[in-house]
C-alpha positions as CSV (number, residue, x, y, z in Angstrom):
1,M,0.0,0.0,0.0
2,R,1.9,3.0,-1.2
3,F,-0.9,5.6,-1.7
4,W,1.0,8.1,0.5
5,R,3.7,8.5,-2.1
6,H,1.1,10.2,-4.3
7,C,0.1,12.7,-1.7
8,Y,2.1,15.9,-1.8
9,L,2.2,18.5,0.9
10,P,4.3,21.6,0.8
11,L,7.0,21.0,3.3
12,D,10.0,23.1,4.1
13,I,12.1,20.2,5.4
14,H,14.8,18.0,4.0
15,P,13.0,14.8,2.7
16,I,15.3,12.5,4.7
17,D,16.0,12.5,8.4
18,H,19.4,10.9,8.4
19,S,19.4,10.2,12.1
20,R,16.6,7.7,11.7
21,G,16.9,6.8,8.0
22,Y,13.2,7.4,7.2
23,P,11.9,10.0,4.9
24,L,10.0,12.5,7.0
25,T,7.4,13.1,4.3
26,I,6.4,9.4,4.3
27,L,6.1,9.4,8.1
28,M,3.9,12.5,8.0
29,H,1.7,11.0,5.2
30,K,1.3,7.8,7.2
31,T,0.3,9.7,10.3
32,I,-2.2,11.8,8.3
33,A,-3.6,8.6,6.7
34,I,-3.9,6.8,10.0
35,T,-5.6,9.9,11.6
36,A,-8.0,10.2,8.7
37,G,-8.8,6.5,8.9
38,V,-9.5,6.6,12.7
39,A,-11.7,9.7,12.2
40,A,-13.7,7.9,9.4
41,V,-14.2,4.9,11.6
42,L,-15.4,7.0,14.5
43,I,-17.8,9.0,12.3
44,C,-19.2,6.0,10.6
45,G,-19.6,4.2,13.9
46,A,-21.5,7.1,15.4
47,Q,-23.9,7.2,12.4
48,T,-24.5,3.5,12.5
49,A,-25.3,3.6,16.2
50,S,-27.9,6.3,15.7
51,A,-29.5,4.5,12.8
52,S,-30.4,1.3,14.5
53,S,-33.6,-0.3,15.9
54,H,-34.5,0.0,19.5
55,V,-34.9,-3.3,21.4
56,Q,-36.0,-4.0,25.0
57,S,-36.8,-7.0,27.1
58,P,-39.0,-6.9,30.2
59,P,-37.2,-7.1,33.5
60,D,-38.0,-10.8,33.9
61,G,-37.0,-11.7,30.3
62,G,-39.0,-14.0,28.2
63,G,-39.3,-11.9,25.0
64,T,-38.5,-8.6,23.2
65,G,-40.1,-5.5,22.0
66,T,-38.6,-3.7,19.0
67,V,-39.1,-0.3,17.4
68,S,-37.7,-0.1,13.9
69,V,-35.1,2.3,12.5
70,S,-37.9,4.3,10.9
71,H,-39.7,4.6,14.3
72,Q,-42.9,3.5,12.5
73,Y,-43.0,-0.3,12.9
74,L,-43.3,-2.2,16.1
75,V,-42.8,-5.9,17.0
76,A,-43.6,-7.7,20.2
77,C,-42.4,-11.3,20.6
78,D,-43.0,-13.6,23.5
79,S,-40.2,-16.2,23.4
80,K,-40.8,-18.2,26.6
81,A,-43.8,-20.3,27.6
82,N,-43.9,-19.1,31.2
83,N,-47.6,-18.0,31.6
84,R,-46.5,-14.4,31.1
85,G,-47.4,-12.3,28.0
86,I,-45.2,-9.6,26.4
87,R,-46.4,-6.2,25.2
88,I,-45.0,-2.9,24.0
89,E,-46.5,0.3,25.5
90,Y,-45.7,3.3,23.4
91,T,-46.5,7.0,22.6
92,L,-46.7,8.6,19.2
93,D,-45.9,12.1,17.9
94,D,-49.7,12.9,17.7
95,T,-51.4,15.5,19.8
96,T,-53.5,13.1,21.9
97,G,-50.9,12.2,24.5
98,N,-52.3,8.6,24.5
99,E,-50.4,5.5,25.4
100,Y,-50.9,2.6,23.0
101,R,-50.2,-1.1,23.4
102,L,-49.2,-4.0,21.2
103,G,-49.0,-7.5,22.5
104,D,-48.0,-10.9,21.2
105,G,-51.4,-12.5,20.7
106,D,-50.2,-16.2,20.5
107,G,-47.8,-16.2,23.4
108,A,-44.6,-18.2,22.8
109,D,-46.2,-20.3,20.0
110,G,-44.2,-18.8,17.2
111,G,-45.6,-15.6,15.7
112,C,-45.1,-12.0,16.9
113,G,-47.4,-9.0,17.3
114,T,-46.7,-6.4,14.6
115,R,-48.0,-2.9,13.9
116,N,-47.2,-0.1,11.4
117,V,-48.0,3.3,12.9
118,G,-47.0,5.3,9.8
119,P,-47.3,8.2,9.0
120,R,-46.9,8.8,12.8
121,F,-43.6,8.1,14.7
122,V,-43.0,6.4,18.0
123,L,-41.6,8.9,20.5
124,S,-41.2,6.6,23.6
125,F,-41.8,3.0,24.5
126,R,-41.2,0.3,27.1
127,V,-41.7,-3.5,27.1
128,C,-43.7,-5.2,29.8
129,S,-44.7,-8.7,30.8
130,S,-47.7,-9.7,32.9
131,V,-49.4,-12.9,34.0
132,T,-51.7,-14.3,31.3
133,G,-55.1,-12.8,32.0
134,G,-53.6,-9.7,33.5
135,G,-51.8,-8.6,36.7
136,D,-48.3,-8.7,38.1
137,D,-46.9,-6.2,35.6
138,K,-43.1,-6.0,35.2
139,C,-42.0,-3.2,32.9
140,H,-38.7,-1.9,31.6
141,A,-38.1,1.9,32.0
142,W,-39.5,4.2,29.3
143,E,-37.1,4.8,26.5
144,W,-37.4,8.1,24.6
145,I,-36.4,8.0,21.0
146,D,-34.5,11.0,19.6
147,G,-34.7,12.0,16.0
148,R,-36.1,10.2,13.0
């Protein structure tokens, strides 16, 4: 990989540092290339982190609730046959201030509960479990979703 030999910077130094035997311009170009590469990884990593779905499990486990990257699609999946159901409670960017719910209607039997709330967006959500038939709610803390 010799791409740095094609990069030219105006430098007022002698091209070779005879005490070390390395051309200084090559060392400078390597340093610039490494710094640029690290910066690119950090920037791309930050963008990837902000563009991901939001996933929670209730405190007692047994399933997951997911809000998609678009913040318009929800999935509630019960993954454990433990006589507890999984649901997502969420708010939208509408003016009602209502809390909505989506549950996994078939328990741990395979499918998941899904909902598309578009053109609205999910603003906050939490995932809860409760005993089948109601009661003994165990909920994760509310998560507020920034941006769209």
